[in-house]
N, C-alpha and C positions, 0 to 999 in steps of 0.2 A: 335863793342862796344869799345869805348877807354878806358884807364886804369882807368881815373879819374872818369867814370860815371858807371863802371861795378858793378853789384849787388853782395853784399856779399853773399856767400853760404859757410856756415860752411859745416861740414860733415852730410849727410842726409841718410846715408846707415845704413843698419840693418843686423846683422848676424841672427836676429830672434831668437825664443827660442831655446836652446841648446837641442839636440836631446836627448830623454829619460829623460829630466827635467820636462816635462808637464804632468799633470795629468788630461788634458781635452779632450783626445782622447778616445772615448769607444772602447772597444774590440769589432769586428764586430761579434764575436761568442756568447758572453755572455750579450753584453750590458753594461757591467761593466766597470768602469773607469781604465785605465792602471796604475799601481802603481809600485814602487819599486820592489814589490816581483814578478811582472810578466816579469821583465828584465832577460834575459839570460846572460851568462857570456860574450858573444860576444857584448851584448847590452851595459853592463858597460864598457867595454874597449873602445868601440866606444865613449861612452859618455866622459870618461876621456880625450881621445885624442882631442875630439871637444872643451872640456873646455880649454885645453892648447893651440888649434890653435887659438881659439877666444881671448885669452889673448895676444898672440904674435902678433896676427893682430892689436889689439887695440893699442899696443905699437909700431908698424910700422915695426915689425921684420917679414916682409913678407915671406922670404925664409923659415925660422923656422915655421911659421904658416902653409906654404904650405907641409912642410914635416910631420907635425902632421895631417893634412887633409888626407894625402896619407895613413897614418897608420890607420886613422879612417875607410877609405874605404877598406882597406885591410881585415878588420874584418866584415865590413858592406857595401858592395859594392853598395846598392841600399838605400843609405842614402840621402834623398833630402838635408838636411841642409848642408851636406858636399860638395855637388855640389854648393849650394848657396853661401857659405864661399868661396869656391875655386874660384868663379867667382869673388867675390870682390877682392881676393888677386891677380889674374892675371889682373884685371883693375888697380889696385894699382901698378902693375909691368909693366903696359904699353902695355900688351898682349892683345889687344881687340878680337882677334879671339877666343882665348882660354877663354877669359871670357864669351862672348856670349854663346859658346858652353856649358860651366858649367851652366850658368842661364837656357838656354833651357832644359838641363836634367834635373836639378831640378825641374822645372816646368812639364816635363813629368812625373816625378815621384809624384810629389804633386801638380797638377793643381790649388788648391785652396788656395795655400800659399800666402797670401798677401804680406808678407816680401820678397819674391823673386820677386813678381810683382813690387814692389816698387824699389828693387835694379835694375832689369833688365830695368825699366821704366827709372831710373835716368842713367844708362848707356847708353841708347839710346837717352836721352836728350843730354847728353855729346857728343854723336856722331853725334848730329844734325838730327837725325831721328825723327822729332818731333812728326809726327801723330802715329807712333809706341808707341813713348814715352807717349804721351797723352793717348793712349788706355790702357797701362799696368797701368799706375798710376790710372786712372779712375776705372778700374777693382779692384784695390787694395782698394780704397776708398770706393767701394760699398760692399766689403766684410762684412757680418754681424759680429759684436762684434770684429772688428778690432781696437786694442787699438792703432796702429800707424797711424790712419788717420789724426791727425793733421801734422804729418810729410810729409805724401804723399801729402795732400793738399798744402803744402808749397812747395814741389818739383814741383808739377804740375802748380803752380803760378809762381814759378822761370822760368820754361820752356817756359809757355805762354808769359811771359815778353820778353824772348830773340827773340821771333817772332813779338813782336810789338803788341801783342793781350792784351794791357794793361787793358783793361775792365775785360775781363775774369780772367786775372792775379789778379786783385784787388779783385774780388768776392772769388776767392778761397784763397787768402792769408787772407782775412778777416775771411773766416770760420775758417781756420787755427787758426787765433789769438783768435778767440772767444772759441775754443776748448782748446787752451793752450796759455793764455795770458804771461806765464813766459819766453816764447822763445824769446830771442834777434834775432835771426836769423829771424824769421818770422816778427818781428817788424820793423827790418831793411828793409827787402825786400818789406814790404808793404809801409814804408815811402818812398822808392825809386821808386815805382810804382805810388803813389800818388804825388810824385813831378813831374814825367813825364807826369801826367795827369793835372799838374796845380792845384792841390788841395794843396796849400801849408800849410794852417792851420791845416789840419789833418796830413799831412806829418810831421810838426814840433812836433805834439804830439807823434807819434810813434817814431821818432828818439830821441826825448827827453827821452822816456823811456829807451832806450838803453844807451845814453851817461850818464844818472843818476847813471849808475853803472860802476865805473872804470875798472873792469875787463872785461866788456863786449864791452867798447869803443874801437876803434883803428883807423887807419888812414881813414879809408873808412866812418865810421859812423861819425867821427868828420868833414870831408870834406863834407859829404851830409848835415850835419846840417848847416855848413856855406854857401853852396850854397841855401839851402832853406831860411835862413835869408836875403841873398842877394836878391834873387827874391821878398821877402816881403818889401824890402826897408829898412831892419834893417842893417844898415852899420855897426854900433858898434858891434851888435850881431855877424855879420859875421866875423870881425876881432877878436873877442874874440875867437871864434872856430878857426879861422886861426892860432891865437898866440898858443893855446893849441896843434894844429896840429905840428906846428913848433917845440915847445918844446919838445914833446914826441916822434914824428916820423920825425925828420929833413931830412932824406935821402929819403923818400917816395915820389912816384910821385905825389901824392895828396898834400904834402907840396910845392913840386915845382911849382905846378899848381897854388896854393895860391899865392906864392911869384910873379908870373906873373899875378896875377888877372884874371885868365882864369877859372872863375866860370862857363861858359857856354860850355866848351869843352866837 
């Protein structure tokens, strides 16, 4: 996929619920919900470390986040959320082997965690191991009461589009959009797939939703809009988007493609 037509993918990862912060897991002995009073001192120490690690990870301070995860595991060695987050950290650091080892360990400890399934599935997609990626993402989506289903549907659609399975990608991206119409990521990727399928009118609608909010628009969203208008024979509209692109992102590959009139690259 060349640079001017690549799909926009914002971060679709999840660190999941911080360990010790949920009150949804029943105690297997009493069938009561686990609350703050049920936590041991080790539980609380691990929770604090995980909160710190998640914060550092979100700010891109991966080495510091890794240190905090190690401290959490020192007091709670079988903490699945810690392995999940450590998988994300290693993935961000470019160590795919350790990332996969940690995702697998997290799933060994908690095989039903959809957040880890999602993250491992996205990792597999990035590694171009598509059948395995599809299986993990579909398993996450099928998890009852999974609040992250829109995100996983979007990830699945993006991965399917990368294989050229545009009909399946459209179906899953549409489902994601129906569940969360506020996501500019889903709207962009759905518009991109519709453009590739030749459904320019619908593609125009979805990309218009993105570009209508300045903080959501970028070189890729403006260029896709310009290409859609060009395909629909709206030369003036294509040029208008191109001028915005040139003014806001003059050094981008998309701006250079516009200058050369390479709408179909």
